[in-house]
C-alpha positions in Angstrom: 166.6 67.7 -124.9 164.0 65.1 -125.0 161.4 65.2 -126.8 161.3 62.4 -129.4 164.2 63.6 -131.1 162.4 66.8 -132.8 164.4 69.4 -134.2 161.7 71.7 -134.6 158.0 72.6 -134.2 155.4 74.8 -135.3 154.7 78.4 -134.3 151.4 80.4 -135.3 152.1 84.2 -137.0 150.2 87.3 -137.7 151.4 89.5 -140.5 149.7 92.6 -141.4 151.1 94.0 -145.0 151.3 97.6 -145.9 149.0 96.6 -148.6 146.3 96.3 -146.1 146.0 92.5 -145.6 146.1 90.4 -142.6 147.8 86.7 -142.6 147.8 84.3 -140.4 149.8 81.2 -140.4 151.8 78.5 -139.1 155.6 78.2 -139.6 158.3 75.7 -138.4 161.0 76.8 -136.0 164.2 75.0 -135.1 164.2 74.1 -131.5 166.9 76.1 -129.9 169.2 75.0 -126.9 168.6 76.8 -123.8 171.1 79.5 -122.3 172.1 79.2 -118.7 168.9 80.8 -117.5 166.7 79.8 -120.0 164.2 76.7 -120.4 162.6 75.0 -123.4 158.9 74.1 -122.6 157.0 72.0 -124.6 153.5 73.7 -124.3 150.7 71.9 -123.9 147.8 74.6 -123.1 147.6 78.2 -124.2 144.4 80.2 -124.3 142.8 82.8 -126.6 142.5 85.9 -124.6 140.3 89.1 -125.7 144.1 90.8 -125.6 145.5 88.5 -127.3 143.2 89.2 -130.2 144.5 92.5 -130.6 147.8 91.0 -132.1 146.2 88.1 -133.6 143.7 89.9 -135.8 144.7 93.6 -135.1 141.9 95.8 -136.5 141.0 93.3 -139.5 137.6 93.4 -141.0 136.2 89.5 -140.2 133.8 89.5 -142.6 136.2 89.4 -145.1 138.3 86.4 -143.9 139.2 83.6 -146.5 141.3 80.7 -146.4 143.5 78.8 -148.7 145.3 75.4 -147.9 144.8 72.9 -145.1 146.5 71.7 -142.1 149.7 73.0 -141.0 149.6 74.7 -144.6 146.6 76.4 -143.9 146.6 80.5 -144.4 143.9 82.8 -143.6 143.7 86.2 -144.9 141.5 89.4 -144.3 141.2 93.2 -145.1 142.5 95.6 -142.7 140.6 98.9 -143.4 143.0 101.5 -144.7 142.3 104.0 -142.2 143.9 101.5 -139.3 147.1 101.2 -141.2 148.7 104.1 -139.6 148.1 103.0 -136.1 149.8 99.6 -137.4 153.1 101.4 -138.7 155.2 99.7 -136.2 154.3 96.1 -137.2 153.6 96.4 -140.7 155.5 93.5 -143.0 156.5 91.8 -139.7 155.1 88.2 -138.9 154.7 88.4 -135.3 154.2 85.4 -132.9 151.7 85.5 -131.0 150.0 84.2 -127.3 150.4 86.1 -123.9 150.2 82.9 -122.0 150.6 79.2 -121.8 151.5 76.2 -119.6 153.6 73.0 -120.6 156.6 70.7 -119.2 160.1 71.7 -119.2 162.1 69.5 -121.3 165.4 71.2 -121.5 167.0 73.6 -118.9 169.8 75.9 -119.2 173.0 75.2 -116.4 171.6 77.9 -113.6 170.3 76.2 -110.3 166.8 78.1 -111.3 166.8 76.3 -114.7 167.7 73.3 -113.8 165.3 73.3 -111.0 162.5 73.3 -113.2 163.5 70.4 -115.5 160.8 68.2 -116.4 158.2 70.1 -114.1 155.0 71.4 -115.4 155.3 75.2 -115.4 153.0 78.2 -116.3 154.4 80.9 -118.7 154.2 84.4 -119.5 156.0 86.9 -121.9 154.4 86.4 -125.7 154.5 83.8 -128.5 152.9 81.0 -126.5 150.8 79.8 -129.9 153.5 77.4 -130.3 154.9 74.0 -129.7 157.8 75.0 -128.0 158.8 78.1 -126.2 162.3 79.2 -125.1 161.8 81.3 -122.1 163.8 82.4 -119.3 163.3 80.3 -115.9 162.2 83.5 -114.1 158.9 83.9 -116.6 157.6 80.6 -115.4 155.8 79.5 -112.2 155.9 75.8 -111.2 152.6 74.5 -110.8 151.8 72.2 -107.9 152.1 68.8 -108.1 148.5 67.2 -110.1 147.9 70.5 -111.9 147.5 69.9 -115.6 148.9 72.5 -118.3 145.1 73.1 -119.0 144.4 74.0 -115.5 147.3 76.4 -115.4 147.6 78.0 -118.7 145.4 81.0 -117.4 147.3 81.3 -114.7 148.3 85.2 -115.3 146.3 87.4 -117.3 142.8 86.7 -116.0 143.4 86.3 -112.5 146.2 88.9 -111.6 143.7 91.7 -113.8 140.8 90.5 -111.0 143.2 90.9 -108.1 144.5 94.1 -109.6 141.0 95.4 -109.8 140.9 94.9 -106.0 144.1 96.0 -105.3 143.3 99.4 -107.3 140.3 99.8 -105.1 141.8 99.2 -101.8 145.0 101.6 -103.1 142.7 104.2 -104.5 140.7 104.4 -101.1 137.3 102.9 -102.3 135.6 100.4 -100.6 133.6 98.3 -103.1 133.5 98.1 -107.0 131.6 97.7 -110.0 132.3 95.1 -113.2 130.9 94.9 -116.3 130.7 92.0 -118.5 130.7 90.3 -115.7 129.7 86.7 -116.0 132.9 85.8 -118.3 135.7 83.8 -116.7 137.2 87.0 -115.6 134.3 88.3 -114.1 133.5 85.0 -112.3 137.2 85.4 -110.8 136.2 88.5 -109.8 132.8 87.3 -108.0 134.9 84.5 -106.0 137.2 86.7 -104.7 135.3 89.5 -103.6 133.1 86.7 -101.9 136.5 85.7 -100.1 137.3 89.0 -99.2 134.2 90.6 -98.3 134.6 93.1 -101.1 131.0 94.6 -102.4 130.8 94.0 -105.9 128.0 95.3 -108.3 127.9 92.7 -111.5 126.7 94.6 -115.1 125.6 91.7 -117.4 123.7 91.8 -120.7 121.0 89.3 -120.4 119.3 87.0 -117.9 120.9 83.8 -118.5 124.1 85.6 -117.5 122.6 86.9 -114.5 121.3 83.5 -113.4 124.9 82.2 -113.8 126.0 84.8 -111.3 123.5 84.3 -108.8 124.5 80.8 -109.0 127.7 81.5 -108.2 126.7 83.5 -105.0 126.8 87.0 -106.5 124.7 89.1 -104.7 124.3 92.2 -106.9 123.7 91.7 -110.7 122.2 93.9 -113.1 120.9 93.0 -116.6 121.8 96.1 -118.7 119.0 95.0 -121.7 116.3 95.4 -118.5 113.9 98.4 -118.6 114.9 99.2 -114.9 118.4 98.8 -115.2 119.1 102.1 -114.0 116.9 102.0 -111.1 118.2 98.9 -110.2 122.0 99.8 -110.5 121.5 103.0 -108.3 120.0 100.5 -106.1 122.8 98.7 -105.7 125.4 101.1 -105.8 123.8 102.7 -102.9 123.6 99.5 -100.9 127.5 98.6 -101.7 128.6 102.3 -101.5 130.5 101.3 -105.0 132.5 104.4 -106.6 135.0 102.9 -108.9 134.0 100.7 -111.7 136.0 98.2 -114.4 134.4 98.5 -117.7 135.3 95.9 -120.7 132.9 97.5 -122.8 134.5 100.4 -123.8 132.2 102.2 -126.3 128.5 103.3 -126.0 127.2 105.4 -122.9 127.7 102.5 -120.2 130.7 104.2 -118.0 128.9 107.6 -118.2 125.5 105.9 -116.9 127.7 104.2 -114.3 128.9 107.7 -113.1 125.5 108.9 -113.3 123.9 105.9 -111.1 127.1 106.6 -108.2 126.4 110.4 -108.4 122.5 109.7 -107.8 123.6 106.9 -105.0 125.4 109.4 -103.2 123.1 112.4 -103.4 120.3 110.2 -101.7 121.6 110.7 -98.1 123.2 114.0 -99.1 122.5 117.0 -96.2 123.1 119.7 -98.4 122.6 120.5 -102.2 125.9 121.6 -104.1 125.6 122.7 -107.7 129.2 121.0 -108.4 127.7 118.0 -107.3 129.1 115.3 -104.5 132.8 115.9 -103.4 133.2 112.0 -103.4 135.3 110.8 -106.4 133.7 108.3 -108.7 136.5 106.4 -111.3 135.5 104.3 -114.2 138.4 102.6 -115.8 138.1 101.4 -119.2 140.2 97.8 -119.7 138.3 96.4 -122.8 136.7 97.0 -126.3 134.3 94.9 -126.4 132.7 97.3 -128.2 135.0 99.4 -130.1 132.8 102.5 -130.9 133.3 105.9 -129.2 133.2 105.9 -125.3 130.3 108.6 -124.9 129.9 110.9 -122.0 126.9 112.7 -120.6 128.0 115.0 -117.9 125.4 114.5 -114.9 127.5 113.5 -112.1 129.2 116.6 -110.9 133.1 117.4 -111.0 134.4 114.9 -109.0 135.0 112.1 -111.4 137.1 110.1 -113.8 137.4 108.2 -116.9 140.7 106.5 -118.0 142.2 103.7 -119.3 143.6 100.5 -116.8 146.2 97.6 -118.1 147.4 94.8 -116.1 151.2 95.1 -116.6 151.6 98.8 -116.0 150.0 98.0 -112.5 152.4 95.4 -112.1 155.2 97.6 -112.8 153.7 100.0 -110.4 153.4 97.6 -107.2 157.1 96.3 -107.5 158.1 92.6 -107.5 157.2 91.7 -103.9 153.6 92.3 -104.2 153.5 90.7 -107.8 154.8 87.4 -106.1 152.0 87.9 -103.4 149.5 88.0 -105.8 151.2 85.5 -107.9 151.0 83.0 -104.8 147.6 83.4 -104.2 147.0 82.5 -108.0 148.8 79.4 -107.5 147.3 78.3 -104.5 143.7 78.9 -106.1 144.0 77.9 -109.3 141.5 75.0 -109.2 139.2 76.7 -106.8 139.3 80.7 -107.3 141.1 81.2 -110.3 139.7 78.3 -112.1 139.1 78.9 -116.0 136.8 77.0 -118.3 137.0 76.5 -121.9 134.3 76.4 -124.3 136.6 74.4 -127.1 140.0 72.8 -127.1 141.7 73.3 -130.6 145.2 72.8 -132.0 147.2 75.3 -134.1 145.8 74.4 -137.4 142.4 74.3 -135.9 143.2 77.4 -134.3 143.2 78.8 -138.1 139.9 77.0 -139.4 137.4 79.9 -140.5 134.5 78.8 -138.1 136.7 78.4 -135.0 138.5 82.0 -136.1 135.1 83.7 -136.4 134.1 81.9 -133.2 136.6 83.4 -131.0 137.1 86.7 -132.8 133.5 87.3 -131.2 134.8 87.8 -127.5 131.4 86.1 -126.5 130.9 85.2 -122.9 130.9 81.9 -122.4 132.9 81.0 -125.4 137.0 80.8 -124.5 139.0 79.0 -126.5 141.9 77.1 -125.4 144.8 75.8 -127.8 146.6 72.5 -127.2 149.7 72.9 -129.6 150.3 69.2 -129.5 146.6 68.3 -130.2 146.2 65.5 -133.0 
């Protein structure tokens, strides 16, 4: 093991107590020796994704955030509504490590050939507990990065890129020819736009303001609809008619957006209908909810016939469904395009103690488009 003789490192933990209090803190954990098929990675970059916030903050009321201590001794607390505790039963009173993905340098490796091959290499990782200075992990859960790739460039190699590719793969597998994406100016949305431009796939981007629309148009997006504009439904219907999109991936979740997308799909399909059917179009229309930017109820106002579906979509079940060989194909495409198609951009880089500063917690908890945080656990 070679990292300046250090024997321990910091790790961020999230705890929800049975009493209804969230507690975030940093703890020192000993550096373990790798087993035969394991490597020890010095984590140098790990993003704060919306999917991480579910574990990091849970259902805590951000308005009740408080902080005590400072630096490595900082402790952040917040109130968790009593009504949310039953759904948290399996994690109550258990300090949990956080962080789905990250990147760093392998500083120690086990005896297996696969582990030894990674020693000294810069790798990306998936497997949780990445908000830490060091991570012990199986060699097979690492992806060696191309020479010249920094940990920051490889930190977001898994969740957003494979989610974006998973959307286009799902579209193909379910027999659709074009798709719709909401909150489309996000890091993930920009990746999806680049994928669709490369692959010749029709994409309808839905955003929430004109600045986001301008950003996507500047990146070559042809169809961008602003959900706050007076003519949104007409614009969306026209874009759906032009592209033939009949599947959507919705990051918003709450409200009537999913219902409006289905209704506009139905209107677009009926423009060229030869005969009237009281059951609506026979073409199946599908909306997958994959995010919860709006945590309110999903409202469905049925005005789109009988051939439709609304369901949830998650990356992990999708990857399990397609199998290891297809996963590898998608992973290789991501690695080859880390600096182009799958490049991520961050508004702020913070250390582990800085990740617990209240202003930063409030900022990244908003999940605001264009304000993605990156943690560098070894930042001074």
